C-alpha positions in Angstrom: 114.4 127.4 97.2 116.1 129.0 100.2 115.5 128.6 104.0 113.3 131.7 104.3 110.9 130.4 101.6 110.8 127.0 103.1 110.1 128.4 106.5 107.3 130.6 105.0 105.9 127.5 103.4 105.7 125.6 106.7 104.3 128.6 108.6 101.6 129.7 106.1 100.1 126.4 105.3 98.0 123.8 107.2 100.6 121.1 107.3 99.3 117.5 107.5 102.5 115.6 107.1 106.3 116.1 106.6 108.7 113.3 105.6 112.5 114.0 105.4 114.3 111.1 103.7 117.4 110.1 101.8 119.6 111.1 104.8 123.1 112.6 104.7 123.4 112.5 108.6 123.2 110.0 111.4 119.4 110.3 111.6 118.0 108.0 109.0 114.5 109.4 108.5 112.2 112.1 110.1 108.4 111.8 109.9 106.0 114.5 111.2 102.2 114.2 111.2 99.5 116.4 112.5 97.4 115.3 115.6 94.4 116.7 117.3 94.4 115.8 121.0 91.3 117.2 122.8 91.3 120.8 121.7 95.0 121.1 121.0 96.7 120.7 117.6 100.1 119.1 117.9 102.6 117.4 115.5 104.0 113.9 116.4 107.6 113.6 115.4 109.3 110.3 114.7 112.9 110.0 113.9 115.1 106.9 113.4 118.7 107.0 114.7 121.0 104.1 115.1 118.3 101.7 114.1 115.9 102.9 116.9 112.7 104.9 116.5 112.0 107.8 118.8 108.8 109.9 119.3 107.8 113.2 120.7 104.9 115.7 120.3 105.7 119.3 119.1 103.8 122.5 118.6 103.9 124.0 115.1 106.6 126.6 115.8 108.9 123.9 117.1 108.3 121.8 114.0 109.4 124.7 111.8 112.6 125.1 113.9 113.2 121.4 113.9 112.9 121.1 110.1 115.0 124.2 109.6 117.8 122.6 111.7 117.9 119.6 109.4 117.8 121.3 106.0 120.5 120.2 103.7 121.0 117.0 105.8 118.3 115.2 103.8 118.1 115.0 100.0 114.3 114.9 99.9 111.6 116.6 101.9 107.9 115.9 101.4 105.4 118.5 102.8 101.8 117.6 102.5 98.9 120.0 103.1 95.1 119.6 102.6 95.4 120.9 99.0 98.9 120.3 97.8 102.0 118.1 98.1 105.3 119.9 98.0 108.4 117.9 97.2 111.8 119.4 97.8 114.8 117.7 96.1 118.4 118.8 97.1 120.4 119.6 93.9 123.8 121.2 94.2 123.3 122.7 97.7 119.7 124.1 96.8 116.3 122.6 97.1 114.3 122.4 93.8 110.5 122.6 94.4 107.9 120.4 92.7 104.2 120.9 93.6 101.5 118.3 93.1 97.8 118.4 93.8 97.2 116.3 96.9 95.0 113.3 96.0 95.8 111.4 99.1 93.7 111.0 102.2 94.5 114.2 104.3 92.4 113.4 107.3 94.1 114.6 110.5 94.5 111.8 113.1 92.7 112.4 116.4 93.5 110.9 119.8 90.2 111.9 121.2 88.5 108.5 120.5 89.3 104.9 121.0 92.1 103.8 118.6 91.1 101.3 116.0 93.3 98.3 115.7 93.5 95.4 113.2 91.7 93.4 115.8 88.9 95.1 117.7 86.7 94.1 120.6 83.2 93.7 119.3 84.2 92.2 115.9 83.6 88.5 115.4 87.1 87.0 115.2 86.8 83.2 115.2 90.6 82.4 115.7 90.6 84.5 118.9 87.6 82.6 120.2 89.2 79.3 119.5 92.5 80.4 121.3 90.5 81.5 124.4 91.1 85.2 124.0 87.6 86.3 123.0 84.2 85.0 124.2 81.1 84.3 122.2 79.8 87.8 122.8 82.9 89.2 120.9 84.4 90.4 124.2 88.2 90.1 125.0 88.5 88.0 128.1 90.5 89.5 131.0 93.0 86.5 130.9 93.5 87.1 127.2 93.9 90.9 127.2 97.7 90.9 127.3 97.9 88.4 124.5 95.3 90.5 122.5 97.5 93.7 122.9 100.6 91.7 121.8 98.9 90.3 118.7 97.6 93.8 117.7 101.1 95.3 118.1 102.6 92.4 116.0 100.0 93.1 113.2 101.0 96.7 113.1 104.6 95.6 112.5 103.5 93.0 109.9 101.5 95.7 108.1 104.4 98.1 108.0 106.8 95.3 106.9 104.6 94.2 104.0 103.9 97.8 102.9 107.7 98.3 102.7 108.2 95.0 100.8 105.5 96.1 98.3 107.0 99.6 98.0 110.5 98.2 97.2 109.1 95.6 94.8 110.4 92.7 97.0 107.0 91.1 96.6 104.2 91.8 94.0 101.1 89.6 94.1 102.0 86.9 96.6 103.8 86.5 99.9 105.1 83.2 101.4 105.6 83.2 105.1 107.2 80.8 107.6 106.8 80.9 111.4 109.8 79.3 113.1 109.0 77.4 116.3 105.4 78.4 116.0 104.1 77.0 119.3 100.3 77.6 119.6 100.6 79.8 116.5 98.8 82.9 117.8 100.7 85.0 115.4 100.4 82.7 112.4 96.6 82.6 112.8 96.6 86.4 113.3 98.6 86.8 110.1 96.2 84.7 108.2 93.2 86.8 109.4 95.0 90.0 108.7 96.0 89.0 105.1 92.5 87.8 104.3 90.8 90.9 105.7 93.2 93.7 105.0 95.2 92.5 102.0 92.6 90.9 99.7 94.7 91.4 96.5 97.7 89.7 98.0 97.9 85.9 97.6 99.7 84.1 100.4 100.8 80.9 102.1 101.9 80.4 105.7 104.0 77.5 107.1 104.4 76.8 110.8 107.3 74.8 112.1 107.7 73.1 115.5 109.4 70.1 117.0 106.4 69.1 119.2 104.1 66.6 117.6 101.1 67.5 119.8 101.5 71.2 118.9 101.5 70.6 115.2 98.5 68.3 115.5 96.5 70.9 117.5 97.4 73.7 115.1 96.6 71.6 112.0 93.1 70.8 113.5 92.5 74.4 114.3 93.4 75.5 110.8 91.0 73.0 109.3 88.3 74.1 111.8 88.8 77.7 110.7 89.0 76.7 107.0 92.4 78.4 106.7 93.4 76.5 103.6 96.6 78.5 102.8 98.4 77.4 106.0 100.2 74.1 106.9 102.0 73.0 110.0 105.1 70.8 109.8 106.7 68.7 112.6 110.3 69.7 111.5 113.5 71.3 112.8 114.1 74.6 111.2 117.7 73.4 110.2 116.1 70.7 108.0 113.5 73.0 106.4 114.0 73.3 102.6 111.3 75.8 101.6 111.5 77.7 98.4 110.6 81.4 97.5 110.2 82.3 101.2 109.5 86.0 101.5 109.0 86.6 105.3 110.2 84.7 108.3 109.4 85.4 111.9 111.0 83.9 115.0 109.5 85.0 118.3 111.0 84.3 121.8 113.6 81.9 120.5 115.9 81.3 123.5 119.6 82.3 123.4 121.3 81.1 120.2 118.1 79.7 118.8 117.6 83.2 117.5 121.0 83.0 115.7 120.1 79.7 114.1 116.9 81.2 112.9 118.9 84.1 111.4 121.1 81.5 109.7 118.1 79.7 108.2 116.6 83.0 107.0 119.8 83.8 105.3 120.0 80.3 103.7 116.4 80.8 102.4 117.4 84.2 101.1 114.2 85.6 102.6 113.3 89.1 101.8 112.3 90.1 105.4 113.0 88.6 108.9 111.4 89.5 112.2 112.8 88.3 115.5 112.0 88.9 119.2 115.0 87.3 120.9 114.9 85.8 124.4 117.5 84.7 127.0 120.7 86.4 125.8 123.1 84.0 127.7 126.0 83.9 125.1 127.2 87.5 125.6 126.5 87.4 129.3 128.8 84.4 129.8 131.5 85.2 127.2 132.2 88.8 126.4 135.3 90.5 127.9 134.8 94.1 128.5 137.5 96.7 129.2 138.8 96.9 132.8 137.3 100.3 133.4 133.9 98.9 132.7 134.1 95.8 134.9 132.2 97.5 137.6 129.1 96.5 135.8 129.7 92.9 136.5 129.4 93.5 140.2 125.6 94.2 139.5 124.3 91.0 137.7 121.0 92.7 136.7 122.8 95.7 135.0 125.2 93.5 133.3 122.5 91.1 132.1 120.6 94.1 130.5 123.8 95.4 129.1 124.6 92.0 127.5 121.1 91.6 126.1 121.1 95.1 124.4 124.6 94.5 123.1 123.6 91.1 121.7 120.7 92.6 119.7 122.9 95.5 118.6 125.4 93.0 117.3 122.8 91.0 115.5 121.4 94.1 113.9 124.8 95.1 112.6 125.5 91.6 111.4 122.2 91.6 109.4 123.1 95.0 107.9 126.4 93.4 106.8 124.3 90.7 105.1 122.4 93.1 103.0 119.4 94.0 105.2 118.0 97.4 106.3 117.5 96.8 110.1 115.4 98.6 112.6 115.2 97.6 116.4 111.8 98.6 117.9 109.7 98.0 120.9 107.5 95.0 120.4 105.2 95.7 123.4 105.4 97.4 126.7 107.6 95.7 129.4 104.6 95.5 131.7 103.3 92.7 129.4 106.7 91.0 128.6 110.3 91.7 129.5 111.5 90.5 126.1 110.1 93.4 124.3 112.7 94.3 121.5 112.0 93.3 117.9 114.6 93.1 115.2 113.0 94.0 111.9 115.2 93.2 108.8 114.1 94.0 105.2 116.4 93.4 102.2 118.1 96.6 101.4 117.0 98.1 98.0 119.5 101.1 98.1 123.2 101.4 97.6 125.0 100.6 100.8 128.4 101.5 102.2 129.4 98.1 103.4 132.9 99.2 104.3 131.4 101.6 106.9 129.1 98.9 108.2 132.0 96.5 108.5 134.0 99.0 110.4 131.1 99.5 112.9 130.7 95.7 113.2 134.4 95.1 113.8 134.3 97.9 116.4 131.7 95.9 118.4 133.8 92.7 118.3 136.9 94.6 119.3 135.1 96.1 122.3 133.9 92.8 123.6 137.0 90.7 122.6 134.8 87.9 121.4 133.6 86.3 118.2 129.9 85.5 118.5 128.4 82.2 117.3 126.4 84.0 114.7 129.5 84.9 112.8 130.9 81.4 113.1 127.8 79.8 111.5 126.8 82.5 109.0 130.0 84.2 108.0 129.7 83.4 104.4 126.6 85.6 104.0 128.5 88.8 105.1 129.1 91.3 102.3 132.5 93.1 102.0 
């Protein structure tokens, strides 16, 4: 199938969704979906480049041009309309077409009404009431609104992560989850609620770890009150934790190298997925040695702190890739709610990986900063070469 026929296919059909995957270029994946905003029809583009997701809205003509520009740079293209599903597979410099009837839900997403979340105001959500976020009238309290937004965003990420794990057969009928340094366990309780309500066919267990005895006692009492029988809280250091068959670990707002030790434990547990929202990136800020022609950044501590933070998480992402994970860095929640807003999402890679290429990129980072980070010193044996 040539470019002209593909262009005609895009122009002459009511396109609901396009997915370009199995990349041959620096952009990992392109997803395009139809939206109705007020009276206008637009297409939301999402593309993943250098482990970061980017978004923009396009008119249909721009979509056609965009797809045309990336033909032959992806081995597979899925084009979904209301009636049919067109699958283009690249074979010897030409796309072979397969057509299926579309049995999927082809509703067009609209932005004209209030977006529905996993947690919604007006629903009776007991754990939110117990944590002081929702009142007895099922209304979100003003003081709890930021936390409510944060939890909903987290559940979106959890949902996407679990969907990917199921798709790649990393889990089948059960998922075992551990929350490192759980604190008040907002996210553990939210995950329990989500799994019960939205994943009824998936059995699960949740373990929360924390060093504070009073925190563990309070969380245990709340779990009993909510009748959440599939979760336990342990007064234990993560380095001493000896869990088995752990599928998903999350570590949120662990300060400085605590995130690195969380990564180490996740690797020791051979977990299938790991979510981290790092905090306080002091190691790189204090230790990296940048080139002389870049030293001007150090004259502005705020700029250098942000640079060091981004570089730290870029390094961690590349390290996890070298340990066999597919890694994406995405925004956890807007900076107006928390300045520590980057989430590192790592899921075990199910595809063939060019570890030599990843190692080259990894070593390039180390060379540029003239420093060997603690993460490599403590977890080097998990790096694949």
